[in-house]
C-alpha positions in Angstrom: -0.1 -0.2 0.1 3.1 2.6 0.8 4.6 1.9 -2.6 1.1 2.4 -4.0 0.7 5.8 -2.5 4.3 6.7 -3.3 3.5 6.1 -7.4 0.4 7.6 -7.2 2.4 10.9 -5.7 4.7 10.6 -8.4 2.3 10.2 -11.0 0.4 13.3 -9.7 3.6 15.6 -9.5 4.4 14.5 -13.5 0.8 15.2 -14.4 0.9 18.6 -12.7 4.4 19.0 -14.3 3.6 18.2 -17.6 0.5 21.1 -17.7 3.3 23.3 -16.5 6.7 22.9 -18.3 6.4 23.3 -21.5 9.9 22.6 -24.3 8.2 23.7 -27.7 10.8 21.9 -29.4 10.9 24.6 -32.2 12.9 28.3 -31.4 10.7 31.5 -31.4 11.2 33.6 -33.9 9.8 37.3 -34.2 9.7 38.8 -37.7 9.6 42.0 -38.9 7.2 43.6 -40.9 7.4 42.9 -44.4 9.6 40.0 -43.8 9.1 37.0 -46.3 7.5 33.5 -44.6 7.7 30.3 -46.2 4.5 28.5 -46.4 5.3 24.5 -46.2 3.1 22.0 -47.9 3.2 18.5 -46.4 0.5 15.5 -47.2 -3.3 14.8 -47.5 -4.7 12.2 -45.3 -8.1 11.1 -44.2 -10.0 8.8 -42.0 -11.3 7.1 -44.6 -7.6 5.3 -45.4 -4.3 4.8 -43.8 -3.0 6.1 -47.7 -1.3 9.5 -47.4 -0.2 11.2 -50.2 2.5 14.2 -50.8 0.5 17.3 -51.3 3.1 18.9 -53.9 3.1 15.5 -55.8 -0.3 15.4 -56.9 -1.2 16.0 -60.4 -4.1 18.4 -60.2 -2.4 20.8 -58.0 0.2 23.8 -58.9 3.8 22.7 -59.4 6.4 24.4 -57.8 8.2 27.2 -60.0 12.1 27.1 -60.8 11.9 30.5 -60.1 9.0 30.9 -57.9 8.4 32.6 -54.4 9.6 29.5 -52.3 13.1 29.4 -54.4 14.2 32.3 -52.8 14.9 30.9 -49.1 17.7 29.8 -48.3 17.1 26.4 -47.2 16.0 25.0 -50.3 12.4 23.4 -51.6 12.5 20.4 -49.7 13.4 19.7 -45.8 15.2 16.9 -44.3 13.0 14.8 -42.5 13.6 12.7 -39.4 12.5 9.0 -38.7 9.1 10.3 -37.3 8.3 12.5 -39.8 8.9 9.8 -42.5 6.9 7.3 -40.6 4.0 9.5 -40.3 4.1 10.1 -44.4 5.3 13.9 -44.2 6.9 15.0 -47.3 7.5 18.7 -46.4 8.1 21.4 -49.3 8.4 25.2 -49.6 5.2 26.4 -51.7 5.2 29.5 -53.8 2.0 31.0 -51.6 3.6 34.3 -51.0 3.5 35.1 -47.2 4.6 38.6 -46.2 4.3 39.9 -42.3 1.5 41.9 -42.1 0.6 42.3 -45.4 -2.9 41.5 -46.7 -3.4 39.9 -50.1 -6.3 39.6 -52.1 -7.4 37.2 -55.0 -3.6 36.5 -55.5 -3.5 34.2 -58.5 -1.0 31.1 -58.0 -1.3 29.1 -61.2 -3.7 27.9 -64.1 -3.7 24.3 -63.9 -4.7 22.2 -67.3 -6.2 18.7 -65.7 -6.9 15.5 -67.8 -9.4 13.3 -67.5 -7.0 10.9 -65.1 -6.2 14.1 -62.9 -9.6 14.8 -62.6 -10.5 11.5 -61.6 -7.7 11.2 -59.0 -8.9 14.5 -57.3 -12.7 13.5 -57.2 -11.8 10.2 -55.5 -9.7 11.8 -53.0 -12.4 14.7 -52.1 -15.2 11.7 -52.1 -12.9 10.0 -49.3 -12.7 13.5 -47.5 -8.9 13.9 -47.5 -7.9 16.5 -45.2 -4.4 18.9 -46.6 -2.3 19.4 -44.2 0.1 23.0 -44.6 2.4 24.4 -42.0 3.4 28.0 -41.3 6.0 28.8 -38.5 5.8 25.0 -37.5 1.7 25.6 -36.8 -0.3 23.6 -38.9 -3.0 25.4 -40.9 -6.0 24.3 -39.0 -10.2 24.2 -39.1 -11.4 26.4 -36.7 -13.8 24.4 -34.6 -16.1 26.1 -31.6 -16.6 23.9 -29.0 -19.1 24.7 -26.3 -18.6 23.8 -22.7 -21.5 26.7 -20.9 -23.2 29.2 -22.3 -21.0 31.6 -21.5 -17.8 29.9 -22.4 -16.9 29.6 -26.3 -13.4 28.7 -26.4 -12.2 28.1 -29.9 -10.8 24.7 -30.9 -8.4 23.7 -33.9 -8.7 20.6 -36.2 -5.6 20.4 -38.1 -5.8 20.3 -41.4 -8.8 21.6 -44.0 -10.8 20.0 -46.5 -9.3 19.0 -50.1 -12.8 19.4 -51.5 -16.3 19.2 -50.9 -19.7 17.2 -52.2 -23.2 19.0 -52.3 -26.6 17.6 -51.8 -26.6 16.9 -55.4 -23.6 14.7 -55.5 -21.3 17.6 -57.1 -17.8 17.3 -56.1 -15.7 20.4 -56.0 -12.2 21.4 -55.4 -11.3 24.1 -53.1 -9.0 25.9 -55.4 -9.7 29.5 -53.8 -8.3 29.4 -50.2 -8.3 32.3 -47.3 -5.1 32.0 -45.2 -5.8 33.6 -41.9 -2.7 34.3 -39.9 -2.6 35.7 -36.1 0.0 37.5 -34.8 0.9 39.3 -31.3 3.9 41.8 -30.9 6.8 40.3 -29.1 7.5 41.6 -25.7 11.0 41.9 -26.5 11.0 43.9 -29.3 7.6 45.5 -30.2 8.2 46.3 -33.3 8.5 42.6 -34.3 5.6 39.6 -34.3 5.2 36.3 -33.3 2.9 34.0 -35.0 0.5 32.6 -32.6 -2.1 30.8 -35.0 -2.6 29.6 -38.5 -6.2 29.0 -40.1 -7.3 28.3 -43.6 -10.8 28.6 -44.7 -12.1 27.1 -47.9 -15.5 29.1 -47.8 -16.4 32.8 -47.3 -17.4 32.5 -43.6 -14.0 34.5 -42.4 -14.5 37.7 -45.0 -18.1 37.6 -46.9 -16.4 40.4 -49.0 -13.9 37.6 -50.5 -15.4 36.9 -53.3 -12.5 35.9 -55.5 -14.0 33.1 -57.1 -16.2 30.1 -55.9 -15.0 26.5 -55.5 -14.5 24.7 -58.9 -17.2 21.7 -59.6 -14.7 18.9 -60.7 -16.7 17.5 -64.2 -14.7 14.8 -65.9 -13.9 16.1 -69.3 -13.9 14.3 -72.3 -11.1 12.2 -73.9 -8.4 14.4 -75.1 -10.2 17.5 -73.3 -8.8 19.1 -69.9 -10.4 20.8 -67.7 -8.7 24.6 -66.7 -8.6 24.9 -62.8 -7.2 28.3 -61.6 -5.9 28.5 -57.7 -6.4 31.6 -55.8 -5.6 32.7 -52.4 -6.0 35.7 -49.8 -4.4 36.1 -47.1 -5.1 38.2 -43.8 -3.2 39.0 -40.9 -4.8 39.5 -37.4 -3.2 40.8 -34.2 -4.6 39.1 -31.4 -2.5 39.6 -27.8 -5.2 37.1 -26.3 -2.7 34.1 -27.3 0.7 33.7 -25.7 3.0 32.5 -28.0 4.2 29.4 -25.4 0.7 28.3 -25.2 -0.4 28.5 -29.2 -0.7 24.8 -29.4 -3.3 24.5 -26.7 -5.9 25.0 -29.4 -5.3 22.0 -31.0 -4.8 19.8 -27.7 -7.6 16.9 -27.2 -9.0 16.9 -23.9 -7.9 20.5 -22.8 -11.6 21.4 -22.0 -12.2 21.3 -18.0 -15.1 18.5 -19.4 -12.4 16.2 -20.7 -10.2 16.6 -17.9 -13.1 15.4 -15.4 -13.3 12.5 -17.4 -9.5 11.7 -17.3 -9.6 12.1 -13.5 -12.8 9.7 -13.2 -10.7 7.4 -15.1 -7.8 7.5 -12.7 -10.0 7.2 -9.6 -11.6 3.9 -11.3 -8.1 2.7 -12.1 -7.1 3.2 -8.2 -10.4 0.9 -7.1 -9.5 -1.6 -9.1 -6.0 -1.4 -8.2 -7.0 -1.8 -4.7 -9.0 -4.5 -4.9 -5.8 -6.4 -6.5 -3.6 -5.5 -4.0 -6.4 -6.2 -1.4 -6.3 -9.5 -3.2 -2.5 -10.1 -3.2 -2.4 -9.0 0.3 -4.9 -11.9 1.7 -2.8 -14.4 -0.1 0.4 -13.3 1.1 -0.2 -12.7 4.7 -3.2 -14.7 5.6 -3.5 -18.2 3.3 0.7 -18.6 2.7 1.4 -17.6 6.3 -0.8 -20.2 7.8 0.2 -22.4 5.0 3.6 -22.0 5.6 3.6 -22.1 9.2 1.7 -25.5 9.4 3.9 -26.7 6.9 7.4 -25.7 9.0 6.1 -27.1 11.9 4.8 -30.5 10.1 8.3 -30.7 8.3 10.2 -30.2 11.7 8.4 -32.8 13.4 8.3 -35.2 11.0 12.5 -34.7 10.0 13.1 -35.8 13.6 12.3 -39.3 13.3 9.5 -40.7 11.0 8.8 -44.2 11.4 6.6 -47.2 10.2 6.9 -50.3 10.4 7.6 -53.2 7.9 6.0 -56.7 7.5 8.8 -58.2 9.8 7.6 -55.2 12.4 11.3 -53.4 12.1 11.1 -49.6 12.3 12.2 -47.8 8.9 13.1 -43.6 8.9 11.6 -41.9 6.5 12.8 -39.0 4.5 10.9 -35.5 4.1 9.7 -36.4 1.0 8.1 -39.4 1.9 6.3 -37.7 5.2 4.9 -35.2 2.6 2.5 -37.4 0.7 -0.3 -36.0 2.9 0.3 -32.6 1.8 -1.6 -31.1 -0.9 -1.5 -27.7 -2.6 1.6 -26.0 -3.7 4.0 -27.2 -1.2 4.3 -30.7 -3.2 5.6 -29.0 -6.3 8.6 -27.8 -4.4 10.7 -30.0 -6.4 9.7 -29.0 -9.9 9.1 -25.7 -9.3 11.9 -24.4 -11.2 12.2 -27.0 -13.6 12.8 -25.0 -16.9 9.8 -24.8 -19.3 8.9 -26.1 -22.3 10.4 -24.3 -25.4 12.9 -22.7 -22.6 15.3 -21.5 -25.3 13.0 -18.8 -26.6 11.8 -18.3 -22.9 15.1 -15.5 -22.1 15.1 -13.9 -25.5 10.8 -13.0 -25.1 10.9 -11.9 -21.3 14.4 -10.0 -22.3 12.7 -8.1 -25.6 10.0 -7.2 -23.0 12.6 -5.6 -20.8 13.7 -3.8 -23.7 10.1 -2.3 -24.5 9.6 -1.7 -21.4 12.4 0.5 -21.2 11.3 2.3 -24.3 8.1 3.0 -23.0 9.4 4.6 -19.9 11.7 6.6 -21.5 8.9 8.0 -23.9 6.7 8.5 -20.8 8.7 10.1 -19.0 10.2 12.8 -21.7 6.2 12.9 -23.1 4.8 13.8 -19.6 7.6 16.3 -19.2 6.9 18.1 -22.7 10.1 17.4 -24.0 8.1 15.4 -26.9 5.0 17.3 -28.0 3.4 18.2 -31.3 5.5 21.2 -31.7 8.4 18.7 -32.1 7.2 17.0 -35.5 7.9 13.1 -35.6 9.8 13.3 -32.4 8.1 10.7 -30.8 8.9 7.7 -33.3 12.6 9.6 -33.5 13.1 9.0 -29.7 11.4 5.7 -29.6 13.8 4.4 -32.4 16.9 6.2 -30.3 15.5 4.4 -27.2 14.6 1.0 -29.0 18.3 0.8 -30.2 20.0 1.9 -26.8 17.5 -0.1 -24.7 19.0 -3.5 -26.2 21.5 -3.4 -23.3 18.7 -3.9 -21.3 17.2 -6.7 -23.3 20.9 -8.9 -23.5 21.3 -8.5 -19.6 17.9 -9.6 -18.6 17.7 -12.2 -21.2 21.4 -13.8 -20.3 20.7 -13.6 -16.8 17.2 -15.6 -16.9 19.3 -18.0 -19.2 22.0 -18.5 -16.9 19.0 -19.0 -13.9 17.3 -21.6 -16.4 20.4 -23.7 -17.3 22.8 -23.0 -13.9 22.3 -26.8 -13.3 23.2 -28.3 -16.5 26.4 -26.2 -16.9 28.9 -23.5 -15.4 28.6 -20.2 -17.8 32.8 -21.0 -18.3 32.1 -24.2 -20.1 28.3 -23.5 -21.5 28.4 -24.2 -24.9 26.7 -26.0 -27.7 27.1 -28.8 -29.7 28.5 -27.5 -32.0 31.1 -25.7 -29.9 29.5 -22.2 -29.8 28.8 -20.8 -26.3 25.1 -21.2 -25.6 24.7 -17.9 -23.6 26.1 -16.3 -27.1 23.4 -18.0 -28.9 20.9 -16.9 -26.6 22.0 -13.2 -27.0 22.3 -13.3 -30.9 18.3 -14.5 -30.7 17.2 -12.0 -28.1 18.9 -9.3 -30.5 17.0 -10.7 -33.6 14.1 -11.8 -32.0 11.8 -8.3 -31.8 13.5 -6.6 -34.6 12.3 -9.3 -36.7 9.3 -9.1 -35.7 8.8 -5.4 -36.6 10.5 -6.3 -39.5 8.0 -8.8 -40.6 5.6 -6.5 -39.9 6.9 -3.3 -41.7 8.1 -4.9 -45.3 5.1 -6.0 -46.3 3.2 -3.2 -45.0 5.5 -0.8 -46.9 5.1 -2.6 -49.8 1.5 -2.5 -50.0 1.9 1.4 -49.5 4.5 1.3 -52.6 1.7 -0.2 -54.7 -0.6 3.1 -53.6 2.1 5.7 -54.4 1.7 6.5 -50.8 3.9 8.9 -48.9 3.7 6.7 -45.8 5.8 3.9 -47.5 9.5 4.2 -46.2 12.0 5.0 -48.5 14.4 2.5 -49.1 17.5 3.8 -47.7 15.3 4.6 -44.9 14.7 0.6 -44.7 18.4 0.1 -45.3 19.2 2.3 -42.2 17.1 0.5 -40.2 18.7 -2.8 -41.0 22.3 -1.0 -40.2 21.2 0.3 -37.2 20.0 -3.3 -35.7 22.9 -4.7 -36.8 25.7 -2.3 -35.5 24.7 -0.7 -33.1 21.4 -2.7 -31.3 23.3 -6.1 -31.9 26.2 -5.0 -30.2 24.5 -3.5 -27.4 22.5 -6.8 -26.5 25.9 -8.7 -27.1 27.6 -6.0 -24.2 24.7 -6.7 -22.1 25.0 -10.3 -22.2 29.0 -9.9 -21.4 27.7 -7.9 -18.3 25.4 -10.3 -17.0 28.0 -13.5 -18.0 30.4 -11.4 -16.0 28.7 -11.1 -13.1 27.5 -14.2 -12.9 30.9 -15.8 -13.1 32.1 -13.9 -10.1 28.9 -14.0 -7.8 26.1 -16.5 -9.1 22.8 -15.4 -7.5 20.7 -17.8 -9.1 20.4 -20.3 -5.8 17.2 -21.6 -5.5 15.4 -22.4 -2.2 14.7 -25.9 -3.6 16.8 -28.9 -5.8 14.6 -29.7 -9.2 13.4 -33.5 -8.9 15.4 -35.6 -11.8 11.8 -36.7 -12.5 9.0 -34.6 -13.3 6.1 -34.8 -11.1 2.9 -36.0 -12.8 0.1 -32.9 -13.0 -3.3 -33.8 -11.7 -5.6 -34.6 -15.2 -8.4 -32.4 -13.6 -7.6 -28.3 -13.9 -10.0 -25.7 -12.9 -11.8 -24.6 -16.1 -10.2 -21.0 -15.1 -6.6 -22.1 -15.3 -6.8 -23.5 -19.0 -5.0 -21.2 -21.2 -7.5 -19.1 -23.0 -9.7 -18.4 -19.7 -6.7 -17.5 -18.1 -5.2 -15.0 -20.2 -9.0 -13.6 -21.0 -9.6 -13.2 -17.6 -6.1 -12.1 -16.1 -6.0 -9.2 -19.2 -9.5 -8.0 -18.1 -8.5 -5.7 -15.0 -5.0 -4.4 -16.7 -7.6 -3.3 -19.7 -10.3 -2.1 -17.5 -7.7 0.4 -15.8 -6.7 1.9 -19.0 -10.0 1.7 -20.8 -10.5 5.0 -20.9 -7.1 6.5 -21.8 -7.3 3.6 -24.9 -10.5 5.0 -25.9 -8.8 8.8 -26.2 -5.9 7.6 -28.1 -7.9 5.4 -30.6 -10.0 8.6 -31.2 -7.1 10.6 -31.5 -4.7 8.8 -33.8 -8.0 7.2 -36.1 -10.1 10.4 -36.9 -9.0 13.1 -38.7 -11.3 15.7 -37.4 -10.1 15.6 -34.2 -7.7 17.3 -32.8 -4.2 16.6 -31.1 -4.1 14.3 -28.1 -1.9 15.7 -25.5 -2.9 14.4 -21.8 0.5 12.0 -21.6 0.8 12.2 -17.8 -2.7 10.6 -17.1 -1.5 7.9 -20.0 1.6 7.6 -17.6 0.0 7.3 -14.4 -2.6 5.0 -16.3 -0.1 2.8 -17.7 1.7 2.6 -14.2 -1.2 1.2 -12.7 -2.0 -1.0 -15.4 1.5 -2.7 -15.1 1.1 -3.0 -11.1 -2.4 -4.8 -11.9 -0.7 -7.0 -14.5 2.1 -7.6 -11.8 -0.6 -8.3 -9.6 -2.9 -10.6 -11.5 0.3 -13.0 -12.2 0.9 -13.3 -8.8 -2.5 -14.8 -8.2 -2.6 -16.6 -11.2 0.5 -18.0 -10.5 -0.8 -18.9 -7.0 -3.9 -20.5 -8.2 -2.0 -22.9 -10.6 0.5 -24.0 -8.4 -2.1 -24.6 -5.9 -3.6 -26.8 -8.2 -0.2 -29.0 -8.1 0.5 -27.6 -11.4 4.5 -26.2 -11.9 4.0 -24.9 -15.3 4.3 -21.3 -14.6 6.9 -20.0 -16.4 4.9 -19.4 -19.5 1.6 -18.9 -17.8 2.3 -16.1 -15.9 3.9 -14.5 -18.9 0.4 -15.4 -20.7 -1.6 -13.8 -18.1 0.9 -10.6 -18.0 0.2 -10.3 -21.6 -3.8 -10.7 -21.6 -4.4 -7.1 -21.8 -2.9 -6.9 -25.2 -5.5 -9.3 -26.3 -8.1 -7.1 -25.5 -6.8 -4.1 -27.0 -6.4 -6.4 -30.4 -10.7 -7.5 -29.5 -11.1 -3.4 -29.0 -9.3 -2.7 -32.2 -11.2 -4.6 -34.1 -14.7 -3.5 -32.7 -13.4 0.0 -33.2 -12.8 -0.9 -36.6 -16.2 -1.9 -37.2 -18.2 0.5 -35.3 -15.8 3.8 -36.1 -13.8 3.7 -39.0 -14.8 4.1 -42.3 -11.7 2.7 -43.9 -12.5 2.1 -47.4 -10.4 -0.4 -49.6 -8.4 -3.7 -48.6 -5.0 -2.1 -48.3 -6.2 0.4 -45.7 -7.9 -2.4 -43.6 -4.4 -3.7 -43.8 -2.2 -1.5 -42.8 -4.7 -0.9 -39.7 -4.3 -4.2 -38.6 -0.5 -4.7 -39.0 -0.3 -1.5 -36.7 -2.7 -2.8 -34.3 -0.6 -6.1 -34.3 2.8 -4.4 -33.9 1.4 -2.2 -31.0 -0.4 -5.0 -29.2 2.7 -7.5 -29.8 4.4 -4.8 -28.0 2.2 -4.2 -25.4 1.9 -8.2 -24.7 5.8 -8.4 -24.4 6.2 -5.8 -22.0 3.0 -7.2 -19.9 4.5 -10.8 -19.9 7.8 -9.4 -19.1 6.5 -7.7 -15.7 4.1 -10.8 -15.0 6.6 -13.2 -14.9 9.0 -11.0 -13.1 6.3 -10.7 -10.4 5.8 -13.9 -10.3 9.5 -15.1 -10.0 9.8 -13.0 -7.3 6.5 -14.1 -5.3 7.4 -18.2 -6.2 10.9 -17.1 -4.5 9.5 -15.7 -1.8 7.2 -18.4 -0.8 9.6 -21.3 -1.1 12.3 -19.7 0.4 10.2 -19.2 3.7 9.5 -23.0 3.6 12.1 -25.6 5.1 12.3 -27.7 2.4 15.4 -29.5 2.8 
C-alpha cells in the first residue's frame, strides 16, 4: 500500500509538471514587418484511408516553379525529415504561396492548371474520401477553426489540424477548393514590440471568415471528355490579424484534445476507477500473502520439523524404517507438493529468456517515452519526435534486453553447466546463441510487419511508405548498433554471474518430473486464464485507450496531449499486471501445476489480447476505412502495438511471479 501511494504521488507530480512545463521543440522567431515567411505544404490524409500522399506531388495542384516565391528561401525547397516524420508520411516542401508579415493579399493567382481526365478522376476520388490537406507556417499546421461549447458563457475556439481538399453538395456534385483564405494571427514580441510572433494559422475554404472575399467559387470537378482538359485556376487571399489574447508558449493549446475542463474530469474519473481496481487487486494479493500463505507456511514448517526428526513406520517384519522428508509429505496438498518441480525449466526454454528480455527492452522504451512526453520534451511542435525518440530508445535499450535475457538464461541452465563451460554441441557458447536470438527476435518481428505493409503502401504511391534508404538504415542500426549493445549487455550479465552467482534456488529440481493432476479448474486453462487476467489491466486503461484511438484514427479530431494521464494509467496497469500474474501463479501452484513460467507471462500479456479485440470493435463501429489496403495497414499497426504491449506485460508479469515464487518457497523449510 505504501508503494502504491508513492507511485500515485509521483504520477500526480508528473501530471502537474506536464501541464506547467513546456519545451516547445521549435525556436521562437519574431518577424519584422514585410519579412517573407515560407508556407510549407506537407501531405493529404483521411480518416477513411490509411494511405496518405505528398501534396506537392499531386497531379492536379500547382507545381513549384523553378523561379517561384519558394525558391528564394536559403533552406531549399525540400526539408530534411527525421524518422518519425517519414513514418508519419510527411513530405514537407516550400510552396510558392506569398506570405509577408502584416501584408494582406486578396485574390492572388498562384497558377492556372490544365487537368486531364486521369487527374480529374484522382481529385474526385480524394475529395469523396474526405482527404485533409496539411500546410505549415512557423511550425503551426494550418487548421480548421471549430467551436466547442462548455457552457453558455464559455465558447472557446478549438482547432482541427488541416482543411478539406474539396467538398460535395446535396446533388452529389464534387468541388475542388481552389480558392483558399489564409488567416494568420500574430502578436507583438515583448522583447521587441516592432516584431511579431505568429500565434495562429487558420485556413478557410469558403467565405465564412470574410464575406466580401468573392474571388471565385470552388470549381466543380466535371470529368472532361477524352483528349480534353479541365481548367482550374488556383487563387488565395491572406489576412493578418493581431491577437494579444494568445501567448506564443500556449499557441498549441487550441489543437489539444482533452484540454477542456469536461475532458479533464473524465480523465480524473478514469484514474479514480483505476485506483479502485488496483486497490481490489492489491487487497486480494495481500490476503493471499498475509493470511493464506503465512498459515500454510507455518503449518508446513511445523509439520516438516516434527517429521524430519524421526518418521517411522513398521515393515511386515515389525522393524522400524526411517522416512525422508519426501515420504512424509505425501499427505500434503497444494503448492507445497510441487517444490521439487517449481523451478524446472519450462518447455521451449531457449525462447523464454529472449522473449522476456525483449519485453524488458520495450519496457525501457515505454518508460523513456512516457517520462519525456509527460515533462513536455516530446510535444506536437516537435514533429515526428515521438517516433524518432522511440527508435533511439529502442536501439540503445538493447543493452537491457541482453542483460536480462542472459541472466534468465543462466537461471534456467545453471544446473546443467557453469557459464565458463556452457557450450552448444557445435562448440559455440550457448549464452552467445541466446544473446543473438535476443538481439534478432524483436527486430525480426517488427520487420516482418513493416516490410509487407511498406510494400502495400508502395503500390499505392503513398507518402507513408518508407524510402528504401530508410529501411536500409534500419537494418544498419539493428546490425551495427543494437546487436553489439545486446551482446554487451549479455557479457555484463555473464561476467556478473561468473563472479557472484545469484541463482541459488530455495529447492532442488527433481530428476523425474512430477505428474500433474489431469483435472484442472477451467479458469486455469490457457485461454480463459489469459482472457480473465487481461481484463483487469484493460479496464484500468480503457478510458485512455479510447481517447488514444479517437485521436489516432480520426482526422477530424485534435491532437492528444494528456501524456501525464497516460503515464499514470500505464503505471497502474503494470501494477495490476504484476498482481494478476501473482494470483494466477498462486492458483496454478495450488492446483499442483508447476508450469507457471509461460503461464505467468501469458497472464501478463492478456491485456494485449483485449486491445486487439477493442481495435477490431473500433474498426467495425467507428472507422470508415475504404479498400483492402487501408484495412491491412490498420491491422498491421494494431498487431505491432499489441505485440509490444504483450511483451511488456508478459515480462512484468513473469518478473512479479518469479519474485513471488522465490519468496514463498524461500520461507519454507524444504531440505
